[in-house]
N, C-alpha and C positions, 0 to 999 in steps of 0.2 A: 668098446663093446665087443664081446666074443660070441659068435654064433657057431657052435661046433668047433671046428678047427679054423674057421674064418673069422678074422678080426676086422670089425667094421667101425670106422670112426663115427662119432655122433653127427659130425658135419655132413658126412655122406648120407646118413639116414634122413637128415633134414632136407638135403638137396633132392634126394630121390622122392621123398614125400611131396615136396614142392612141385617137382616135375609131374608127378602123378596127378596132383590136384589141378595143375594147369591144364593137363591133357583132358581130364574129365570135364573141367569147366569149358574148354574149347569145344568139346563134342556136344555138350548140353547147349551151348550158345548157337552152334551150327544148326541143331535140330529146332531150337526156338526161333532162330531167324528164318528158317525154311517155313516153319508153321506160320509165323507172322506174315511172311511174303505171300503165302498161299491164302490166308484169311483176307489180307488186303486186296488181293486180286479178285477173290470170290465176291467180296463186299462191293468192290467197284463195279463188277459186271452185274451184280444184282441191282445196284442203283440205276445202271443203264437199262436193265430189263424193266424196272418199275417205271422209269421215265418213258420208255418206248411204248409200253402197254397203255399208259395214260394217254399218250398221243393217239394211238389207234382207237381207243374207246371214245375219245373226244371226237374223232372223225366219224365214228358210227353214230354218236349222238347228233351230230350235225345233219347227217344223212337221214336220220329218223325223226327229225323235228317236224311236228304236224303242220306247222305254218308253211315251212319250206316245201313239204310234200303237196300241200293244197295248191300252192303257187305253181309247182312243177306240173301238176295235172291240168291246170287251167291255161298255162302259157303256150301249150303245144310244143314244148321242147322235146328233144329226142330222149326217150326213156332208156335206150340201150346203153348209153354212156353212163347213166346213173346206175343201172343194174350191174354194169361191169365194175364200177367203183365200189359198189356195195359188196359184190363177191370178193373183190380184192381185200377190202378192209376186214371182212369176216374171216377170210383165210389167214391173214396176218395175225389176227387176234388168236385164232385157234392154234397157230404154230408157236405162239408165245406162251401157251398154257400147257400144263402137264396132263396128258390124256389119261393118266392113272390116278390123279389126285381127285378126291371126292368133291372138293369145292370147285376145282377147275372143270370137272365134268358138268357140274350144275351150271357154271357160267357158259360153257360151250353150248349146252342144250338151249339155254335162254337166248344166246346170240343167234343160233340157227333158227329158232322159232321166230325171233324178231325179223330176220332176213326173209323168211317165208311170208310173214304177215305184210311186210313192206312191198314185196313183189306182188302179192295178191291184191293189195291196195291199188297199185298201178294197173294191174291186169283187169280188175273189175271195171275201171274207167275205159280201158281199151275195148272190152267186150261191149259195154254199153254204147260207146261211140260207134263201134262197128255195126251193131244192130240198127241204131238210129240213122246210119248213113245209107241204109237200103232205101232206094227210091220207090220200089214196088214190093208188094207183099211176097211175091214169088222170090225176091232176092234176100229176104230176111233169113231164111234157113241157110242159104249159101254163105252169107256174111257171118252168121253165127258159127257155122262149122269151120270156116276159114280162121276165125278168131280162136276157136278151140285148138286147131292144129298148131297155132303159134305158141300157145301157152306152154310154159315149161315149169310150172309150179303146181305141185299136187294139192296144196291147201285150197286153192280157189276151185279146182276141179271137184274136190270133195264137197265144197260149199254148193256148187251147182247141182251135184247129185242129191244132196240132202234137201235142197230147195225143190227139186223136181218131185222127189218122193213125198215130201210134205204137201205139195200142191195136189198130188194124186191120192193122198192118204194111204201111201204104200210104206211098209216098214223098211227101214234101211238095212242093207245087207251087212252081215257081221264081218265079212272079209274085205271091207272097203279099204282098210288100212294096209292090207297085204298086196293090193294091186299096184303094179308098176305104172309109170307115166302113160305109156301107150294104152294099157288096159283101161286106165281111168278115162282117157279121152274117148275110147270106144263106148264105155259105159255111159258117159255123158250124152254122146250122140244118140245112143239107143234110148236113153231115158227121155230125151226131148223129141226124138223121132218125128221131125217135121211139124210139130205142134206149135203153130204160130202164137197162139194165146199163151202157151207155157214159156216160149222164148221171150215174148214181150213182157212176161212177168219179171224177168231179170231186170229190165229197165225200171219197172215200177218199184222193185225191191232194192235197187242199187244204192239208194241213199241210206237205207237201213243197214245194208252190208258195210258201206263205207264208214258209217258212224260206229258200227261194231268193231271194225278194224282199228279205227282211231283209238277207241277205248283199250283194245288189246295192246296197241303200240305203246300207249302211255303206261299201262300196267307193266309191260315187259321192260320198259326203260327204267322204271322204279326198281324192279327186281335186279336188273343188271347193275344199277347204281349201288345197291346194297352189296351184291356179291363182289363187285370190283373193289369197293372200299375195304371190305373185310379181307379180301385176297391181298391187297397191297399192304394193309396194316399187319397182317400175319407174316408176310414176307419180311417186312421191316423188323418185326419182333424176332424173327429167325436170325436175321443179321446180327442183332444185338446179343442174342443168347449165345450164338456160336462163336463170338469173339471173346467170350469170358473164359476164365481159367477153369480147367477141369477140376472138380466134377460138376461145375455150375453151368456147363455149356450144353446140356441135354435139352433138346427142343421137342416138346410134345405137341405135334401139329393138331391132333384131334381136340385136345383140351383147349388150346389157344383159340381155334376156330369156334368152338362151342361158346367159349366165354365172350368172344367178339360179337357173335350173333346175338347173344343175350343183351350185351351192352348197346348194340345198334337198335334193337327193338325197344329198349327202354328209352333211349334218346329220341327215337321217332315218335314214341307214344307221348313223351313230354312236349315235343314240338307241336303235335296235333292238339294237345290239350291247351296250349297257350293260344293257338289260333281260335 
């Protein structure tokens, strides 16, 4: 074969074409192998993430078990270690979640609310026991104020404020949620202001408050169960979708989560119907 003034043999063209095809195939294989290695590593770490999150959630479920809580409040054991463990587990769960993801934010808020309710559950017993430990009426206010100074949970302080205002038929302040911890403590002390009858009302209402917290804990645990199961299922679907060949590897997070929520509600409704 002659190209211009250059004469090229057919065998040379075939050889060149073969080399070119081999080169292109090698380059494509290189990119494909790198992609496969990347996908395998990402998938492996996602499986580890799923397993780890399950472990942390299981630990939180154990800490928030109503029966275990009741036993803990009655056996006189140290509540500080329990609250430290609770803070640790909640922090680990939050660090495993995406603070920009819509579903993750829902789960973080529920976990934080559960932690606040669990702490308040223990602290209402602490305040009740502190008030009852006063041997004289003159010591009741002192014991109560000492208990308030120890409290580090805003939820229970708000509960005390609402209780005092309800007792006095006074309207609650609109800025109660904007107050910091120290301001809330001062508001509580001001609201109770050495009123022994009002302070003793906490002891009388404590069983109702505890019962209300138990209902909140159970409700929050159900919500967390739903969010965690949807979150883990969505992550597993993401793994399967992103390992497919383009263009079938596009993952629509919002659509997947919406579909999973609907499926979860339908399944839960069927289970309640069978009961």
